[in-house]
C-alpha positions as CSV (number, residue, x, y, z in Angstrom):
1,X,94.9,-121.9,1.8
2,X,97.6,-120.4,-0.5
3,X,101.2,-121.5,-0.9
4,X,104.2,-120.9,-3.1
5,X,104.4,-123.8,-5.5
6,X,107.0,-124.9,-8.1
7,X,105.1,-126.3,-11.1
8,X,108.2,-126.5,-13.2
9,X,111.8,-126.1,-11.8
10,X,113.7,-123.0,-12.9
11,X,114.7,-119.5,-12.0
12,X,113.0,-117.4,-9.4
13,X,110.0,-116.9,-11.6
14,X,109.3,-120.6,-11.2
15,X,107.8,-119.8,-7.8
16,X,104.0,-119.5,-8.2
17,X,101.5,-118.3,-5.7
18,X,98.6,-120.7,-5.9
19,X,95.6,-122.0,-4.0
20,X,96.3,-125.5,-2.5
21,X,94.5,-127.9,-0.1
22,X,94.7,-127.2,3.6
23,X,97.0,-129.6,5.5
24,X,95.5,-131.8,8.2
25,X,97.7,-132.7,11.2
26,X,98.3,-136.4,11.7
27,X,99.5,-138.4,14.6
28,X,102.0,-136.5,16.7
29,X,101.6,-133.3,14.6
30,X,100.3,-129.8,15.1
31,X,98.8,-127.3,12.5
32,X,100.5,-124.0,12.5
33,X,99.0,-120.7,11.1
34,X,102.1,-119.3,9.5
35,X,103.1,-115.7,10.3
36,X,106.5,-115.8,8.8
37,X,108.8,-118.1,6.9
38,X,112.6,-118.2,6.6
39,X,114.3,-118.2,3.2
40,X,117.2,-120.6,2.9
41,X,119.8,-121.6,0.2
42,X,118.2,-125.0,0.2
43,X,114.9,-123.5,-1.0
44,X,116.8,-122.1,-4.0
45,X,118.3,-125.4,-4.9
46,X,114.9,-127.0,-4.6
47,X,113.4,-124.4,-6.9
48,X,116.1,-125.2,-9.4
49,X,115.1,-128.9,-9.3
50,X,118.2,-130.3,-7.5
51,X,116.9,-130.9,-4.0
52,X,113.7,-132.8,-3.7
53,X,111.8,-132.9,-0.4
54,X,112.2,-136.1,1.7
55,X,109.5,-138.8,1.1
56,X,106.2,-137.7,2.8
57,X,107.2,-134.1,3.2
58,X,105.3,-131.1,1.8
59,X,106.2,-130.4,-1.9
60,X,106.3,-126.6,-1.2
61,X,109.6,-124.9,-0.3
62,X,110.3,-123.6,3.2
63,X,112.3,-125.2,6.1
64,X,111.3,-122.9,9.0
65,X,108.4,-120.9,10.1
66,X,106.9,-119.0,13.0
67,X,103.2,-118.7,13.8
68,X,100.4,-119.8,16.1
69,X,99.1,-123.4,16.7
70,X,95.7,-123.7,15.0
71,X,95.1,-127.4,15.8
72,X,96.7,-130.3,17.7
73,X,96.7,-133.8,16.2
74,X,96.4,-137.1,18.1
75,X,99.1,-138.0,20.5
76,X,100.4,-134.5,21.1
77,X,101.0,-133.2,24.6
78,X,102.6,-130.0,25.9
79,X,101.3,-127.8,23.2
80,X,97.9,-126.1,22.9
81,X,95.9,-124.0,20.3
82,X,97.0,-120.4,20.3
83,X,100.7,-121.1,21.4
84,X,103.2,-118.9,19.6
85,X,105.9,-121.1,18.2
86,X,108.6,-121.5,15.6
87,X,109.4,-124.7,13.9
88,X,111.9,-126.7,11.9
89,X,110.4,-128.3,8.7
90,X,111.2,-130.7,6.0
91,X,109.2,-128.5,3.7
92,X,106.0,-126.5,3.3
93,X,107.0,-123.3,5.0
94,X,106.1,-121.0,2.1
95,X,102.4,-121.4,2.9
96,X,99.6,-119.9,5.0
97,X,99.4,-123.2,7.1
98,X,101.8,-126.1,7.7
99,X,101.8,-129.3,9.7
100,X,104.7,-129.9,12.0
101,X,105.8,-132.9,14.1
102,X,105.6,-131.8,17.7
103,X,109.2,-132.6,18.3
104,X,110.3,-130.0,15.9
105,X,108.4,-127.2,17.6
106,X,110.1,-124.5,19.7
107,X,108.5,-121.8,21.8
108,X,109.3,-118.2,20.7
109,X,112.2,-117.1,22.8
110,X,111.4,-114.6,25.6
111,X,111.6,-111.0,24.4
112,X,111.5,-111.9,20.7
113,X,108.8,-110.9,18.3
114,X,106.9,-113.6,16.4
115,X,108.1,-112.6,12.9
116,X,111.8,-112.6,13.8
117,X,111.5,-116.0,15.4
118,X,111.1,-117.5,11.9
119,X,114.8,-116.8,11.3
120,X,115.9,-119.2,14.1
121,X,115.0,-122.8,13.7
122,X,117.0,-123.8,10.6
123,X,120.2,-121.8,11.4
124,X,120.3,-122.7,15.1
125,X,119.7,-126.4,14.5
126,X,122.3,-126.5,11.7
127,X,125.0,-124.7,13.6
128,X,124.4,-126.4,16.9
129,X,124.3,-129.9,15.4
130,X,127.3,-129.5,13.3
131,X,129.7,-127.1,15.1
132,X,129.0,-128.5,18.7
133,X,127.3,-131.9,18.4
134,X,129.4,-133.2,15.5
135,X,132.6,-131.1,15.5
136,X,132.7,-130.6,19.3
137,X,133.9,-127.0,19.3
138,X,135.3,-126.1,22.8
139,X,136.2,-122.9,24.6
140,X,139.6,-121.5,23.6
141,X,139.6,-123.2,20.2
142,X,139.8,-121.4,16.8
143,X,136.7,-121.7,14.6
144,X,136.4,-120.8,11.0
145,X,133.1,-120.3,9.2
146,X,132.9,-119.7,5.5
147,X,130.2,-117.3,4.4
148,X,130.2,-115.3,7.6
149,X,127.5,-112.9,6.3
150,X,124.9,-115.6,5.6
151,X,122.1,-116.7,7.9
152,X,124.2,-119.7,9.0
153,X,127.4,-117.6,9.3
154,X,125.9,-114.8,11.4
155,X,124.5,-117.4,13.8
156,X,127.7,-119.5,13.9
157,X,129.8,-116.4,14.7
158,X,127.7,-115.6,17.7
159,X,127.3,-119.1,19.1
160,X,131.0,-119.8,18.8
161,X,131.9,-116.6,20.4
162,X,129.3,-117.2,23.2
163,X,131.1,-120.4,24.2
164,X,134.5,-118.9,24.3
165,X,136.0,-119.7,20.9
166,X,138.2,-117.5,18.7
167,X,136.2,-116.9,15.6
168,X,137.4,-116.4,12.0
169,X,135.2,-115.7,9.0
170,X,135.4,-115.5,5.3
171,X,133.1,-113.1,3.5
172,X,133.0,-111.1,0.3
173,X,133.7,-107.4,0.9
174,X,134.5,-105.1,3.8
175,X,130.9,-104.3,4.5
176,X,130.0,-107.9,5.3
177,X,133.2,-108.4,7.2
178,X,132.5,-105.3,9.4
179,X,129.0,-106.8,10.2
180,X,130.8,-110.0,11.2
181,X,133.1,-108.0,13.4
182,X,130.1,-106.4,15.1
183,X,128.8,-109.9,15.9
184,X,132.0,-110.9,17.5
185,X,134.3,-112.2,14.8
186,X,138.0,-111.9,15.6
187,X,139.6,-112.8,12.3
188,X,138.2,-111.2,9.1
189,X,139.1,-112.6,5.7
190,X,137.9,-111.2,2.4
191,X,137.8,-114.3,0.1
192,X,137.7,-112.1,-3.0
193,X,141.1,-110.6,-2.3
194,X,142.8,-112.9,0.3
195,X,143.7,-116.6,0.6
196,X,142.0,-117.8,3.8
197,X,144.6,-120.5,4.4
198,X,147.4,-118.0,4.4
199,X,145.6,-115.4,6.4
200,X,144.5,-118.0,9.0
201,X,148.0,-119.3,9.4
202,X,149.4,-115.8,9.8
203,X,147.1,-115.0,12.7
204,X,147.4,-118.4,14.4
205,X,151.1,-118.8,14.0
206,X,150.7,-121.6,11.5
207,X,148.4,-123.6,13.8
208,X,145.2,-123.3,11.8
209,X,141.6,-123.8,12.8
210,X,140.3,-126.4,15.2
211,X,136.9,-126.5,13.6
212,X,135.7,-125.3,10.2
213,X,132.1,-125.0,9.0
214,X,132.0,-125.1,5.3
215,X,129.2,-124.3,2.8
216,X,131.3,-124.5,-0.3
217,X,132.2,-128.2,-0.7
218,X,134.5,-129.5,-3.4
219,X,136.2,-126.1,-4.3
220,X,137.4,-125.6,-0.8
221,X,138.1,-129.2,0.3
222,X,141.9,-129.3,-0.2
223,X,142.4,-125.8,1.2
224,X,140.2,-126.6,4.2
225,X,142.4,-129.5,5.1
226,X,145.4,-127.2,4.8
227,X,143.7,-124.7,7.1
228,X,142.9,-127.3,9.8
229,X,144.9,-127.6,12.9
230,X,146.2,-131.0,14.2
231,X,143.2,-132.9,15.5
232,X,141.0,-130.4,13.6
233,X,137.4,-131.1,12.5
234,X,135.8,-130.1,9.2
235,X,132.0,-130.1,8.9
236,X,130.7,-129.8,5.3
237,X,127.1,-128.7,5.0
238,X,126.9,-127.2,1.5
239,X,128.0,-127.8,-2.1
240,X,128.0,-124.4,-3.6
241,X,131.5,-125.0,-5.0
242,X,130.7,-128.5,-6.3
243,X,130.2,-132.1,-5.3
244,X,133.4,-133.9,-6.2
245,X,137.0,-133.2,-5.3
246,X,140.2,-135.2,-4.7
247,X,141.3,-135.6,-1.0
248,X,144.9,-136.1,0.0
249,X,144.5,-138.7,2.7
250,X,148.1,-138.2,3.7
251,X,147.4,-134.7,4.9
252,X,144.4,-135.9,6.7
253,X,146.3,-138.7,8.5
254,X,149.2,-136.4,9.3
255,X,146.9,-133.9,11.0
256,X,144.8,-136.7,12.6
257,X,141.8,-134.7,11.3
258,X,138.2,-135.6,10.7
259,X,135.9,-134.6,7.9
260,X,132.1,-134.9,8.4
261,X,129.4,-134.3,5.8
262,X,125.9,-133.7,7.1
263,X,122.5,-132.5,6.1
264,X,119.5,-131.6,8.3
265,X,116.4,-131.9,6.1
266,X,116.5,-135.6,5.4
267,X,117.3,-136.8,9.0
268,X,114.9,-139.2,10.7
269,X,112.3,-137.6,13.0
270,X,114.1,-138.9,16.1
271,X,117.3,-137.2,15.2
272,X,115.6,-133.9,14.4
273,X,113.7,-134.1,17.7
274,X,117.0,-134.6,19.5
275,X,118.7,-131.7,17.8
276,X,115.7,-129.4,18.5
277,X,115.7,-130.4,22.1
278,X,119.5,-129.5,22.3
279,X,118.8,-126.2,20.7
280,X,116.1,-125.4,23.2
281,X,118.4,-126.4,26.1
282,X,121.6,-124.7,25.0
283,X,120.7,-121.9,22.5
284,X,117.4,-120.6,23.6
285,X,118.8,-119.3,27.0
286,X,121.5,-117.4,25.1
287,X,118.9,-115.8,22.9
288,X,116.6,-114.9,25.9
289,X,119.7,-113.5,27.7
290,X,120.6,-111.3,24.8
291,X,124.0,-113.0,24.1
292,X,122.8,-114.2,20.7
293,X,120.4,-112.6,18.3
294,X,119.0,-113.2,14.9
295,X,120.2,-111.0,12.1
296,X,117.3,-110.2,9.7
297,X,118.3,-108.4,6.5
298,X,114.8,-107.8,5.2
299,X,111.2,-109.0,5.3
300,X,109.0,-109.4,2.2
301,X,105.5,-110.6,1.6
302,X,105.1,-114.3,1.0
303,X,103.6,-113.6,-2.4
304,X,106.9,-111.9,-3.3
305,X,109.1,-115.0,-2.8
306,X,110.5,-114.4,-6.3
307,X,112.3,-111.3,-5.0
308,X,113.5,-113.1,-1.9
309,X,115.1,-115.8,-4.0
310,X,116.8,-113.1,-6.2
311,X,118.3,-111.5,-3.1
312,X,119.7,-114.8,-2.0
313,X,121.2,-115.6,-5.4
314,X,122.8,-112.1,-5.6
315,X,124.3,-112.6,-2.1
316,X,123.5,-109.0,-1.4
317,X,122.1,-109.7,2.1
318,X,123.6,-110.2,5.5
319,X,121.8,-112.6,7.8
320,X,118.3,-113.9,7.0
321,X,115.6,-112.9,4.6
322,X,112.0,-113.6,5.8
323,X,108.6,-113.9,4.1
324,X,105.4,-112.8,5.9
325,X,101.9,-114.0,5.3
């Protein structure tokens, strides 16, 4: 088969289309003929040399795919050759074939085409596990997501709105904010011209957000605490603004707030299986019913992964960028 490899970390041009050995499914795994792969910020960081795959995972980038089951390994039940699926991966999605633990497989939602399904596993698992399983967002609460125009952001807006939360977003520019409004966002904040803490406090009467989903990290830590409501919960899932920051514990204690930092890729198989099961139970019916939909900005050939990474680094997209085999 062919795959996108990273012989030497670097810029987008470090992604190299190459012939590699076919994967063979092991105990509890299935082999998927890949139709489409989702492109994620984590793939960019891996390409740059700062995010190695977990031990035992494929060395190729790619954390989600859609396709058809080509072979079923020992100990797998409930899936058969030819099933159309999408899957959460620890790596290897930028390839023509990939092996997937059966617990990380999802059926393609009713009414969705196979290519678009590749946009779902990573974002739905990330948002559901952090916003709902960790931070416990409830109906009537105020939810703030940074980077509302990203793949994570566009899904977070829709899921939070679907459960009855009031949704605030930050994004750069009116075009992205308008797209967020169309998806259900109630409070629109242009981070390039507005201070999100001030704007959020204006709209909420000084109360703030009950839950914040943050992809920035250190740069936003102190301001996120300021933006939290009493008993608020901050979930940090990205470090685009740095790794280290000073935290005023007095503020945290006064607000009786909680800060959680999580990642999805390196979780044990059992935890990923539980998250995928929760996504199938709670999110898949919303998608099948039309309450939530993937936002796909563009689709490119897998061989053109270099262009896809440039799009992500320019942040010129809204929603997901996909690669097709």
